[in-house]
C-alpha positions as CSV (number, residue, x, y, z in Angstrom):
1,M,-41.0,11.8,-17.1
2,Y,-41.5,14.3,-14.3
3,R,-45.0,14.8,-12.9
4,S,-46.6,18.2,-13.4
5,A,-46.3,20.5,-10.5
6,R,-50.1,20.9,-10.5
7,S,-50.8,17.2,-10.1
8,P,-52.1,15.9,-6.8
9,A,-49.1,13.6,-6.4
10,A,-46.7,16.4,-6.9
11,A,-48.6,18.6,-4.5
12,R,-48.5,15.9,-1.8
13,S,-44.7,15.3,-2.5
14,K,-44.1,19.0,-2.2
15,S,-46.0,19.3,1.1
16,R,-44.1,16.4,2.7
17,T,-41.4,17.4,5.3
18,R,-38.0,16.3,4.2
19,H,-34.8,15.9,6.2
20,P,-32.1,18.6,5.5
21,N,-29.9,15.8,4.2
22,G,-32.4,14.8,1.6
23,C,-33.9,11.7,3.4
24,E,-37.4,11.0,4.6
25,P,-38.2,11.6,8.2
26,G,-37.3,8.6,10.4
27,M,-35.4,6.9,7.6
28,G,-32.1,6.5,9.4
29,P,-28.9,6.2,7.4
30,I,-28.9,6.5,3.6
31,D,-30.0,3.4,1.6
32,A,-27.0,3.4,-0.8
33,G,-28.4,1.9,-4.0
34,P,-27.7,-1.8,-3.4
35,R,-29.3,-1.6,0.0
36,V,-26.0,-0.9,1.7
37,A,-25.7,2.1,4.0
38,I,-22.8,4.5,4.5
39,R,-22.5,5.1,8.2
40,D,-20.6,8.4,7.9
41,R,-23.4,9.8,5.6
42,A,-26.2,8.9,8.0
43,C,-29.1,11.3,8.4
44,G,-28.0,13.4,11.2
45,P,-27.4,17.1,11.6
46,P,-27.1,18.8,8.2
47,P,-23.6,19.6,6.9
48,R,-22.2,22.9,8.2
49,V,-22.2,25.5,5.4
50,D,-20.2,28.7,5.7
51,P,-22.7,31.6,5.3
52,N,-19.9,33.7,3.8
53,D,-19.2,31.2,1.1
54,P,-19.4,33.2,-2.2
55,R,-20.6,30.2,-4.2
56,P,-24.3,30.1,-5.0
57,S,-26.6,28.2,-2.6
58,W,-27.2,25.4,-5.0
59,H,-23.5,24.6,-5.0
60,R,-23.5,24.5,-1.2
61,S,-26.5,22.3,-0.9
62,P,-26.2,19.1,1.2
63,L,-26.8,17.0,-1.9
64,R,-23.9,18.5,-3.8
65,V,-21.7,18.3,-0.7
66,R,-22.4,14.6,-0.5
67,R,-21.7,14.2,-4.2
68,R,-18.4,15.9,-3.9
69,T,-17.5,13.8,-0.9
70,L,-18.2,10.6,-2.7
71,D,-16.3,11.7,-5.8
72,A,-13.4,12.5,-3.5
73,C,-13.6,8.9,-2.2
74,L,-13.6,7.6,-5.8
75,S,-10.6,9.7,-6.8
76,G,-8.5,8.6,-3.9
77,R,-8.2,12.1,-2.4
78,Q,-10.3,11.0,0.6
79,P,-10.0,7.6,2.2
80,F,-13.1,5.3,1.9
81,R,-13.1,3.0,4.9
82,R,-14.5,-0.5,4.7
83,G,-15.9,0.1,8.2
84,D,-18.3,2.7,6.7
85,L,-20.3,-0.1,5.0
86,T,-22.9,-1.4,7.4
87,K,-25.8,-3.8,7.3
88,P,-28.7,-3.3,4.8
89,L,-31.4,-0.8,5.9
90,G,-34.8,0.1,4.6
91,G,-36.1,3.3,3.1
92,Q,-35.7,5.3,0.0
93,E,-33.7,8.3,-0.9
94,N,-33.1,10.8,-3.6
95,R,-32.2,9.1,-6.9
96,A,-29.0,11.1,-7.5
97,V,-27.7,10.3,-4.0
98,R,-28.5,6.6,-4.6
99,V,-26.5,6.6,-7.9
100,Y,-23.5,8.3,-6.3
101,S,-23.7,6.0,-3.3
102,A,-23.8,2.9,-5.4
103,R,-20.7,4.1,-7.3
104,A,-18.9,4.5,-4.0
105,I,-19.9,1.1,-2.7
106,S,-19.0,-0.7,-6.0
107,E,-15.8,1.1,-6.8
108,A,-14.3,2.4,-3.6
109,P,-13.6,-0.9,-1.9
110,A,-11.4,-1.9,-4.9
111,M,-9.7,1.5,-4.8
112,S,-9.3,1.4,-1.0
113,D,-6.9,-1.6,-1.5
114,Q,-4.6,0.7,-3.5
115,P,-2.4,2.9,-1.5
116,S,-2.5,6.7,-1.8
117,I,0.3,8.7,-3.5
118,E,1.8,9.5,-0.1
119,T,2.3,5.8,0.8
120,A,3.5,4.7,-2.7
121,L,7.0,4.2,-1.4
122,S,6.1,2.6,1.9
123,P,9.2,0.9,3.4
124,S,7.1,-1.8,5.0
125,G,5.4,-2.5,1.7
126,M,8.8,-2.8,-0.1
127,L,10.0,-5.1,2.7
128,F,7.0,-7.4,2.4
129,A,7.2,-7.5,-1.4
130,T,10.9,-8.4,-1.3
131,A,10.4,-11.1,1.4
132,C,7.5,-12.5,-0.6
133,Y,9.4,-12.9,-3.9
134,L,12.5,-14.0,-2.1
135,C,10.6,-16.9,-0.6
136,W,9.1,-17.8,-3.9
137,G,12.5,-17.7,-5.5
138,I,14.2,-20.1,-3.1
139,V,11.2,-22.5,-2.7
140,P,12.7,-25.1,-5.2
141,I,15.2,-25.9,-2.4
142,Y,12.4,-27.2,-0.2
143,W,10.8,-29.3,-2.9
144,K,14.2,-30.8,-3.9
145,E,14.7,-32.1,-0.4
146,I,11.5,-34.1,-0.3
147,P,12.7,-37.7,-0.4
148,G,11.4,-39.8,-3.3
149,I,7.7,-38.9,-3.2
150,P,6.0,-38.2,-6.6
151,A,4.7,-34.7,-7.2
152,E,1.0,-35.8,-7.4
153,E,1.4,-37.4,-3.9
154,V,3.3,-34.4,-2.5
155,L,0.3,-32.2,-3.5
156,I,-1.9,-34.1,-1.0
157,P,-0.2,-32.9,2.2
158,R,0.4,-29.5,0.7
159,I,-3.3,-28.9,0.2
160,L,-4.4,-30.3,3.6
161,W,-1.8,-28.6,5.7
162,T,-2.3,-25.3,3.9
163,L,-6.0,-25.6,4.6
164,V,-5.3,-26.2,8.3
165,L,-3.0,-23.2,8.5
166,L,-5.4,-20.9,6.6
167,L,-8.3,-21.8,8.8
168,I,-6.2,-21.0,11.9
169,V,-5.1,-17.6,10.4
170,S,-8.7,-16.8,9.3
171,R,-9.9,-17.6,12.8
172,A,-7.2,-15.5,14.5
173,R,-8.0,-12.5,12.2
174,G,-11.8,-12.8,12.6
175,Q,-12.4,-13.5,8.9
176,M,-14.1,-16.9,9.1
177,A,-17.4,-15.2,8.0
178,D,-15.8,-14.0,4.8
179,T,-14.8,-17.6,3.9
180,W,-18.4,-18.7,3.9
181,A,-19.9,-15.5,2.4
182,A,-19.7,-16.8,-1.2
183,R,-23.1,-17.7,-2.7
184,G,-24.2,-19.6,-5.8
185,R,-21.9,-19.5,-8.8
186,A,-19.1,-18.0,-6.8
187,W,-18.3,-21.5,-5.5
188,G,-18.3,-22.8,-9.1
189,W,-15.7,-20.3,-10.1
190,T,-13.8,-21.1,-6.9
191,L,-13.7,-24.7,-7.9
192,I,-12.2,-23.9,-11.3
193,A,-9.6,-21.6,-9.8
194,A,-8.7,-24.2,-7.2
195,F,-8.0,-26.9,-9.8
196,L,-6.0,-24.5,-11.9
197,L,-3.9,-23.6,-8.8
198,A,-3.5,-27.3,-7.9
199,G,-2.4,-28.1,-11.4
200,N,0.1,-25.3,-11.3
201,W,1.5,-26.5,-8.0
202,C,1.8,-30.1,-9.1
203,L,3.5,-29.1,-12.4
204,F,6.0,-26.9,-10.5
205,I,6.9,-29.7,-8.0
206,Y,7.3,-32.2,-10.9
207,A,9.6,-29.8,-12.8
208,V,11.8,-29.3,-9.7
209,Q,12.0,-33.0,-9.0
210,A,12.8,-33.7,-12.7
211,D,15.7,-31.2,-12.7
212,R,13.8,-28.7,-14.8
213,V,14.2,-25.7,-12.5
214,L,15.3,-23.6,-15.4
215,A,12.0,-24.2,-17.1
216,T,10.1,-23.0,-14.0
217,S,12.1,-19.8,-14.1
218,L,11.2,-19.2,-17.8
219,G,7.5,-19.9,-17.0
220,Y,7.2,-17.2,-14.4
221,Y,9.1,-14.8,-16.6
222,I,6.6,-15.1,-19.4
223,N,3.6,-15.2,-17.0
224,P,2.9,-11.4,-17.2
225,L,2.9,-11.6,-21.0
226,M,0.6,-14.6,-21.0
227,S,-1.8,-12.6,-18.8
228,I,-1.8,-9.9,-21.4
229,L,-2.7,-12.4,-24.2
230,L,-5.5,-13.8,-22.1
231,G,-6.9,-10.3,-21.5
232,L,-6.6,-9.7,-25.3
233,L,-8.4,-12.9,-26.2
234,I,-11.0,-13.3,-23.5
235,L,-11.6,-9.8,-22.0
236,G,-11.4,-8.0,-25.3
237,E,-8.6,-5.7,-24.1
238,R,-6.4,-3.9,-26.6
239,L,-2.7,-3.8,-26.8
240,N,-1.0,-0.5,-27.4
241,L,2.0,-0.5,-29.7
242,T,4.6,-0.8,-27.0
243,Q,2.8,-3.8,-25.4
244,A,2.5,-5.5,-28.8
245,I,6.2,-5.1,-29.4
246,A,7.0,-6.5,-26.0
247,V,4.8,-9.5,-26.5
248,A,6.4,-10.1,-29.9
249,I,9.9,-9.9,-28.6
250,A,9.1,-12.4,-25.8
251,A,7.4,-14.7,-28.2
252,L,10.5,-14.6,-30.3
253,G,12.5,-15.6,-27.3
254,V,10.2,-18.6,-26.6
255,A,10.5,-19.6,-30.3
256,T,14.3,-19.5,-30.0
257,L,14.2,-21.9,-27.1
258,A,11.7,-24.2,-28.9
259,I,14.0,-24.4,-32.0
260,R,17.0,-25.2,-29.8
261,E,15.2,-27.9,-27.8
262,G,13.3,-29.3,-30.8
263,H,10.0,-28.9,-29.1
264,L,8.0,-26.2,-27.3
265,P,9.0,-25.5,-23.7
266,W,5.7,-27.0,-22.5
267,I,6.6,-26.9,-18.8
268,S,7.2,-23.2,-19.0
269,L,4.1,-22.5,-21.1
270,A,1.9,-24.7,-18.9
271,L,3.1,-23.0,-15.7
272,A,2.5,-19.5,-17.2
273,T,-0.9,-20.5,-18.7
274,T,-2.3,-22.1,-15.6
275,F,-1.3,-19.2,-13.3
276,A,-2.5,-16.6,-15.9
277,L,-5.9,-18.4,-16.1
278,Y,-6.0,-18.4,-12.3
279,G,-5.4,-14.7,-12.2
280,L,-8.0,-14.1,-14.9
281,I,-10.7,-15.8,-12.9
282,H,-9.8,-13.7,-9.9
283,K,-10.0,-10.6,-12.1
284,I,-13.4,-11.5,-13.4
285,H,-14.7,-12.6,-10.0
286,P,-12.6,-10.8,-7.4
287,Q,-12.7,-11.9,-3.8
288,P,-10.6,-11.3,-0.6
289,S,-7.2,-12.9,-0.8
290,L,-7.3,-14.9,2.5
291,A,-10.9,-15.9,2.2
292,G,-10.5,-16.8,-1.5
293,L,-7.5,-19.0,-0.9
294,T,-9.2,-20.7,2.0
295,R,-12.3,-21.5,-0.1
296,E,-10.1,-22.9,-2.8
297,M,-8.4,-25.3,-0.3
298,L,-11.8,-26.2,1.1
299,V,-13.2,-27.3,-2.3
300,L,-10.0,-29.3,-3.0
301,A,-10.1,-31.0,0.4
302,P,-12.8,-33.7,-0.4
303,A,-11.0,-34.8,-3.6
304,T,-7.6,-34.8,-1.8
305,L,-9.0,-36.9,1.0
306,G,-10.5,-39.3,-1.5
307,V,-7.1,-39.7,-3.3
308,L,-5.4,-40.2,0.1
309,A,-7.9,-42.9,1.0
310,F,-7.3,-44.6,-2.4
311,L,-3.5,-44.5,-1.9
312,S,-3.9,-46.1,1.5
313,T,-5.5,-49.2,-0.1
314,R,-2.6,-49.7,-2.5
315,P,0.1,-52.1,-1.6
316,S,2.8,-49.5,-2.1
317,S,2.6,-45.7,-1.9
318,A,5.5,-43.4,-1.2
319,L,3.4,-41.0,0.8
320,V,1.7,-43.7,2.9
321,D,4.9,-45.5,3.6
322,A,6.8,-42.3,4.4
323,S,8.3,-42.0,7.9
324,L,7.1,-39.8,10.6
325,A,10.0,-37.4,10.0
326,D,9.1,-37.2,6.3
327,H,5.5,-36.3,7.2
328,A,6.7,-33.7,9.6
329,F,8.8,-32.2,6.8
330,L,5.8,-32.3,4.5
331,S,3.8,-30.4,7.0
332,L,6.1,-27.4,6.5
333,S,4.6,-27.1,3.0
334,A,1.8,-25.1,4.6
335,I,4.2,-22.4,5.6
336,V,6.0,-22.6,2.3
337,T,2.7,-22.1,0.5
338,A,0.7,-19.8,2.6
339,G,3.6,-17.7,4.0
340,P,4.6,-15.9,0.8
341,L,0.9,-15.5,-0.1
342,L,0.2,-13.6,3.1
343,L,3.3,-11.5,2.6
344,F,2.1,-10.8,-0.9
345,H,-1.3,-9.7,0.4
346,A,0.4,-7.4,2.9
347,A,2.6,-5.9,0.2
348,T,-0.3,-5.2,-2.2
349,R,-2.1,-3.2,0.6
350,R,0.9,-1.0,1.0
351,L,2.2,-0.6,-2.6
352,P,0.7,0.3,-5.9
353,L,0.2,-2.7,-8.2
354,V,2.7,-1.3,-10.6
355,A,5.4,-1.3,-7.9
356,V,4.5,-4.8,-6.9
357,G,4.7,-5.9,-10.5
358,M,8.3,-4.6,-10.7
359,F,9.2,-6.9,-7.7
360,Q,7.8,-10.0,-9.3
361,Y,10.9,-10.6,-11.4
362,I,13.0,-11.3,-8.2
363,A,11.6,-14.8,-7.9
364,P,12.4,-16.2,-11.3
365,T,15.8,-14.5,-11.3
366,I,16.7,-16.3,-8.0
367,T,15.3,-19.5,-9.4
368,L,17.5,-19.1,-12.5
369,V,20.6,-18.6,-10.4
370,L,19.8,-21.7,-8.3
371,A,19.3,-23.8,-11.4
372,I,22.7,-22.8,-12.9
373,S,24.9,-22.4,-9.8
374,I,23.5,-25.1,-7.4
375,Y,21.7,-27.7,-9.5
376,G,24.1,-27.5,-12.4
377,E,21.5,-27.2,-15.2
378,A,23.0,-26.3,-18.6
379,F,22.6,-22.7,-19.7
380,T,23.6,-22.7,-23.4
381,P,24.0,-19.8,-25.8
382,A,20.5,-20.6,-27.0
383,H,19.2,-20.2,-23.5
384,A,21.0,-16.9,-23.2
385,T,19.4,-15.7,-26.5
386,G,16.0,-16.9,-25.5
387,F,16.1,-15.5,-22.0
388,G,17.6,-12.3,-23.3
389,L,14.7,-11.7,-25.6
390,V,12.2,-12.5,-22.9
391,W,14.0,-10.1,-20.5
392,A,13.9,-7.4,-23.2
393,G,10.2,-7.8,-23.7
394,L,9.6,-7.7,-19.9
395,V,11.7,-4.5,-19.5
396,L,9.7,-2.8,-22.3
397,F,6.4,-4.0,-20.9
398,T,7.4,-2.8,-17.3
399,L,8.5,0.6,-18.5
400,D,5.3,1.0,-20.5
401,S,3.2,0.0,-17.4
402,V,5.0,2.6,-15.2
403,R,4.6,5.3,-17.8
404,R,0.9,4.6,-18.2
405,A,0.3,4.5,-14.4
406,G,2.1,7.8,-14.0
407,A,0.1,9.4,-16.7
408,K,-3.2,8.1,-15.3
409,R,-2.3,9.4,-11.9
410,L,-1.5,12.8,-13.2
411,S,-4.7,13.0,-15.2
412,R,-6.8,11.9,-12.2
413,R,-5.2,14.6,-10.0
414,S,-5.6,17.3,-12.6
415,K,-9.3,16.3,-13.1
416,F,-10.1,16.7,-9.4
417,D,-7.9,19.7,-8.8
418,R,-9.8,21.9,-11.2
419,P,-11.9,24.5,-9.5
């Protein structure tokens, strides 16, 4: 409840001198809700107001100017730079400004990763996305060339060399502080995500070595639909009619393959499930891409070194007994792993996520072509039927995503273009 204007407290509050921007004298920059300041909104000279502005004075007040500016940041009409977020500062501010500032801090960084409408067709973004999924598509060629080392042992140098490369890149880009910024339960979620990612990697290498490249292609085709199912079951999201039909068609395709093979395509389902769970954890607990992957390799490193020490005590181990040339070849796994991920991060900063999602089918398509044309895996009529149904579901799902993204963008523009 508001205090009465006649109360002593209200009288003292009314008599206090306030800064034109709504802050207390000597406060400095605005304390933005979660004790984070916005540098560009610091207490300085009051905003310039046109004296000939026909709107009422309450509409031209500094508080409303600040609200409209923050709303413009949230809507994407005005860029919200990460550099505007500075260290915590003391002081208090008007409650309305604090609420709007907190919204800007919590929502604008996530929106700042999304390109504006003007950069939606960025040529560099399309180049990075194409290169990323092209690398992921041809990566089975690399794992096929590894001479006689089991998948679980190949995973050891892959993790360790990837960690070394990521630490070098983080150091070069000045992001080492972000790697250690996680606190408390964030490391627990990082551990879960890391083991899911390691399981996905190990299963993929095993499938390639076992001449099941076609199964990996199917797994990454159904991965987007598996993400939808996890969102439905865990996050409580709802499917619209088009999405439900797309999932049903893809499920029919998987069932067709299961009937043909006499069992479920467990490699494809396991690849899709582990990577979808990995993406779900990053959706619930988002973190910077480079710092997040570096943390995941850090938490895997102790277990990896322990397994390596155990293998060195065994009388025979393909990894320990490998030649120097083989170890040099295995060190390239860091580039094979981290290179496409860095390209993917560069693409997502230049393209809308809907556009990036349309590029993701390049990789499994290339893998499918490799499996049939180079490695000679059988592609039967049952495979054609199953893959055809999965493709139909994916096309329907992608068209619905593009339609919904366009409608959302138009509604957002119309909302903020109203006078």
